[in-house]
N, C-alpha and C positions, 0 to 999 in steps of 0.2 A: 344521573346526578351523583350517585354514590361513587361511581368510577371516577368522576371528575374530582370529587372531594379527596379520594385516595391519591389521585395524581398530584393535586396541589400539595398535600401533606408530604408526598415523596419529594417534590421539587424543593420544598422548604428544608427538609432534612438534608438533601443533597447540597444545597447552598450553604447550610450550616456546617456540614462536614468539610466543605472546601476551605472555609475560613477558620474553623476551629475543629479540626479532626479529633473526634472523641478518643480515638486510639492513643493519641499522644498524651492524654491525661494519665496514662499508666505510669509516667515518670514519677508522679507524686506517690504512687503506692510503695515504692522502695523506701521513701522517707517515712511514710506511714508505718511501715514495718519496723524501721529502726526506732521510732518514737514509742510505739506500742511495746517493743521488746525491752527497751532500756529506760525510758523516761517516765512512763506512767505505770501504775500497778497492773501487772498481768495476772488475772485471776487463776490462770492455769499453773502458775508457779507455786511452790509449796509454802512460801512465806508471804505471798500476796503483797509484795513490795517491789519497788524499783530495784533493778539488779546491778547497779553500777558499782556495788561493793563486792560483787562476785568475782572470783579469779578468772572466770571465763570472759568477763567484760574486759579485764586488763589485757588478756591475750588477744581478744578481738580488737581492742583499741590500738594495740601495737601492730597487728597484722594488716589492718585496713590501710593506714597511710603508707606502710612499707610496700604493700601490693600495688597501690596507686602509683607510687614513684617508680616501681619496677616496670609497671605497664607503660608509663611515660617513656622511660629509657628504651624499652623494647620497641615502642611504637614510633620512634623518631622517623623511621623510614618505611613504616608498614602500618596500615590502618587495621585496628583491632576488629572493626566491623566485618572484615573479610573472613574471620575465624568463626564460621557458622556454628561450630560445636559449642561455643561459649553461650549461645542463646539458650541452650538447654542446661549446660553445666552450671552456669552462674546462679540461676534461680534454684536449682536443685541443691547447691551448696548452702544457700540461705535457708532453705526449708529444713535440710538435714541439721544445720546448726541450731535452728529454732527448736526442733524436737529434742535435740541433745541438751539444750539449755533448760528446757522444762524438766527433762529427766534428772538434771543435777539436783533438784530439790527432793527427789524421791529415792536417791541411791546413796550408798556409802562404800568405802573401800575402793578397790580397783575399778568397779563399775562407775563410781563417781568421778574418778580421775579420767576414765575414758570419755565420759559424757562431757567433762569440762574441756578436755583437749579438742574433742569433736565440735563442741559449741564454739570455742574460740576460733578454730580454723574456718568453720563454715560461715559464721557470722562476721568474720574478719575479711576473708578473701572474696566471698560471694558478692557483697554489695559493691566492692571496689570495681569488679568487672561489670556489674550491671550499670552503675552510674556512668562509667566511661563509655559503655556501649550506647547508652541513651545520648550522651554528649556527641558521639560520632554521628548518630542519626540526626540530631538537631542541627548539626553543622551542614547537613545537606538540605534541610527544610528551608523554605522561603523565610527570610529574616522577620517579616512582619508577623508571620504565624508563630515563629519561635518566641518572639517578644511577648505575645499574648498567651501562648500555651504554658510557658514556664511558670508564671505566677498562678495561672488558673489551675494547673495540675496539683497545687498544694491544697485545693479544695478537697481532693480525695484524702489527703493527709489529715486535714481538719476533721472530716467526717469520721474517719477511723479512730482518731484520738478521742472523740466524744462517745463513740458507740462501743468500742471494744471493751473498755474497763467495766461497762455495765452488763456485759454478756455473762451467761453461766460459764464457769471455768473451762469445761471441755470445749464448748463452742468458741470461746475466746482464743484458746490455744490453737484450735484448728484454723480459725480465721487468720490469725497472725502467721501461721505456718504457710497458708495458701497465698498470702499477699505477694511474696516474691514470684511465685509461679504465675500469678495473674499479671504482674508487671512484665515478666519475661514474655508471656504470650502476647500482650499488647505491643511490646517492642517488636516482636517478630512480625505481627500483622502490620504495624506501621512501616517497617522496612519493606515489606511486600507491596503495600499501597504506594509507597514512594517510588519504588522501582517501576510500578505500572502507571505512574503519572496521576494517581488518584489524590495524592497530596502534592501541592505545588512545591517544586524544588527551587533552591536558590541558584540564580545565574551567577556562579562564582567567577566566570570569565569576565563579567562586567565590573567586578570589584577591583579597584586599583590596588596593585601590589605594594606592600610595605616591607622595609628591611628593619626588623626589630632587633635591637641589641640584647644580649643576655642579661645586662644590668636592668633593663626595663622589665623584663619578665621576672627576674629575681625580686625586684621591688614589689611587684604585685603579689607574688607568691608569699613574700614575707608579710605583707599587709593582711592577706587573708588569714594566715597563720595567727597573727597577733589578734585580729578581730574575733576569731573563733575562741581563742584562749580567754580573752576578756569577757566574752559572752558567757562562758562557763564559770568564770571567777566571780563576777559581780553578784549573782544571787546568793553565793555562799557567804558573802560578807554581811548578809542580813542576820540579825540576832534571833529572828523569828523562824520557827520551823512550821511550815504549812501542812495541813492535813493532805492526804493523798488526793482526795476529791478536788480540793482547792488547787493543787498543782496541775491536775488535769485541765481544769477550766482556765487556769492562767495560760497554759500552753495553747489551748484552743483560741482564746481571745487574742493573744499575741499574734498567732498565725493569721487570724481573720483580719486583723489590722494591717499586717504586712501585705496580705493578698490584695486587699482593697486599694491600698496606696500604690502598690506596684502596677496593678491593672490600670489605675487612673493615670499614672505617669506614662505607661507604654501606649495607652490609647490616645491621649490628648496632647502629649508633648510633641512639639515640632521636631525637636532634635534630642535623641536619647544617647547619653554617654555615661561612662562609668562614674565620672565626677558628680553629675547630677543625681545618679542613683545612690552614690555614697552619701551625698549631702543629706538626703532625707532620713537616713538612719541615725544622723547625729543627734537630732532632738530626742528620740526615744532613749538613746544610749545615755545622754547627759542626764535626762530626767530619772532614768533607772538608777544611775550611780548616786544621784542626789538623795533618792528615797531609801537606798539600800541600808544605811546604818541606823535608820529610825526603828525603834522598838515598838512597832505598831503593826497589827495584823493587816490592815488595809494597805499600808506602805509596802509590806513584804509581798502581798499579792500583786500590787501594781508593778513592783520591781520585776517580778517574774513575767508578767504580761509584756512589759516593755522589752525585756531581754529576749523573750521568744520572738517578738517582732523583729528585733535586730538580727537574730539568728536566721529567720526566714528570709529577711531582706538580703543578708550577705550571701546566702545560698543562691538566690536569684541573680544577684550581681555577679558572683563568681562564675556561674555557668554561662551567662550572657557574654561576659568579657572574654573568657578563654575560647568560647566557640567563635566569636567574631575575630579573635586574634588568629585562629587557625585559618579562617577564610582569607584574611588580609595578607597573611604571610605565605599561603600556599602549602604550609606544613601540615602534616597529619593531625587531625583533631585528637587522635589518641594521645599524642604528646602533650598538647596544651591542656586538655581536659584532665588528663592524668595528673599533671602538675597541680592544677587548681584543686582537684579533689583530694590529693595527698596533703596539700597545705591545710585544707579545711579539717580533715580527719586528724591531722597532726595537732591542730589547735585544740581539738576536743581531748586528745590524749594528754596534752600538757595542761589544759585548763582545769579539769576536774581535780586532779591531785593537788595542783597549786592552790585552788580555791579552798580545799579542805585544810591545807597547811596554813594558809593565810588567815582563815577564819579562826583557827585555834590561837594563833599568835596575836591577832588583833583583839580578840575577846579577852585573852589573858592580860594584855597590856591596856585594855580599854581604849584602844586607838583605832577603832573601826572607821571613824570619820576621816582620819588621816590616810588610812589605807585606800579609801575610796577616792580621795584627792589624787593619790599616786596613780590609781587606775585611770582617772580622768586625764591626767597628764600624759600617760602612755597613749591613750586614744588620740589626743591632740597631735602627738608626735607621729602617730601612725598615718594621720591625714597627709603628712608630708610625702609619704610613699606613693599616694594615689596620683596618677598622672593628671596634671592640670590641663593639658590638652590631649584628649583621648584620641590618638591617631587611629585606633581601630574603628571608630565610628565616623571618620571623615570619608568623603568620597572625592578623591582627587583625580579620578579618571578623566582623561582628556579626549575630546572628540578627534577622530582621525582627520587630519588636515594637511595642508601643504607644508613641507619642511621649510625652515628659514631660507635655505638656499634657493627655494623655488620662487622667492620674491624678487630675485634679481631680474634685470630687464630682459635677459635672454630666455626667461621662462614665463613671460606674461601670457603667451598663448596657451601654455600648459595649464596655468592657473585659471584662465578663462574657461577652458574646456572642463576643468574639474568643477568649477562653479556651476556650469550648465548641468553637469551630471548630478550634482547635489540638488539643484532646483528640481530636476526631473524626478529624483528619488523622493523628495519631499512631496511633490505633487502627487506621485503615485500613492504614497502613504495616506495623504489626505483623501484621495479617492476611495481607498479602502475604508477609512473611517466613516466617510459619508455614506458609503454603500451599506454599512452596518448600523446606521442611525445613531452615531455617537454625537453627544452634545459638544458645545464649544470647549468646555473645560475638559471633558473626557478626551477630546481630540488632542488637546495640549499634552495631557498625560500620556495618551497613546503614542504620540510622536517621540516623547522622551523615552518611553519603554522600548520603542522600536530601535532607538539609538543604543540600547543596552544600559541605560541609566538605572541606578538603584533607587529604591524608595527613599532613603535618606536624602539623596541628591534632589529628587523631585520635591520633597517637602521643603528643602532649603531654597530651591529655585523659585517655586511658586508660592512660598510663604503659607503653606497649608499644614494643618495638624496631621499626625499619623493616622488618626481615625478617618479624617476626610479623604486622604489619599487612598487608604485601604478600601473605603466605600466606592470611590470612583473606579479603582482598579477592579473591584469585584463586578461592578456593572459592565465594565469593558469586557472582561472575560466572559460574562454571561451573554452579551450581545454577539461576541465573536465565536461563542461555543468552544472556548479553549480553557485550559486550567493553569497555565504557567507563562512566564515571560518568554521562555525559549520558544514555546508554541506560537506566541505572537510574532516573534522575530522571524520564525520560519514562514509564517503566513504572509508577511509583507515582502518576503524575498522570493515568493513563488512567481 
């Protein structure tokens, strides 16, 4: 009995790992590291305050987008994931930079200068490589898993944001320094599991190819840059300065709101595209801008909650969009993810200094409300950059069929022969489905999967939600004892 219980628990864990591989949640640790380092008070620092006024922050903020864009240009024809040494070097850079940043508060003279330079370089270049490496990994993972894991991974960020500031100083510093190493380890384990087939991979060959012009990519890069900049500027327009603990809770609540909404959209929406994902951040952004100029503690707190929700939402949208773009164009994920990450970090670099400058000018002129209206107008204009028809999420792949010339009278026999072959192929696939006990709905989905159809195509064709399709596919894989669509195709072709 005890053995049976252990076996059942093992089976449950295995099924959970197939649909939500825990290793992939390590992506959220790199964002947790950044927030704990710069946005919430780090007890290990000498002044126990956020460090965005430190010279090391400015150097780091400059180097991160610069490194991302350099990676993108270098990766136009080469996948960064092939450079295995980066799986060790990138986390180590982050950890070294963290230790140096903490050391800045306890040093003077040339040791302080050395710590500042090391902190800027380590915390600037390290996360750029880590984020792009994770993006390259997600580009290989089955789309439905990526769409679920990306929002879910920010749960790790949320937990760290709540826990780290309340730790003893030494333990807090050690924890933050180890977060990049943990993220890098989980990244390597995820890469290994993907290579072994333990994590379902995306059947990229079944995705219809698109030709995306540079203007389309440039529009999305600019939109991400502006959205990040606005997200940094809006809280600065509030005349109220929150206590450190309130800032921490505002960050956590905003992140929780974004995670819940993102998971809900990706699980239950029939069709997921960047336009619908962008649309849901409009309400929290407009509400945050409206509340920002009010001289009220509650309004200031809620503004920061809403802007943190926008930040997290834009991070999820950005990663999903550029990953999908790389799959649809066939170009290296290094290129597109590097561009998206560079735009995001560039927005942070521009947003915080602009926010401080605008805050002083608006407060001096008592025109904070007018400033917020300007920001709202910029946000509305930014929406024009978002593709109205998101081609990256469409599935235009066509079934292999008879060319138009084959419909001529002299090819009727060939067409008839082809039709017989197709009928025999479908009959064979139905036999395979029946032999494994698939239900009627599972058989429908099985036949579409065997044709190489993607999950978005199946959702649109059968008018099912993403969650329903994912559940049916999970049951199909379990009954066939397989883990990916490619294994299913190989099975029916035997």
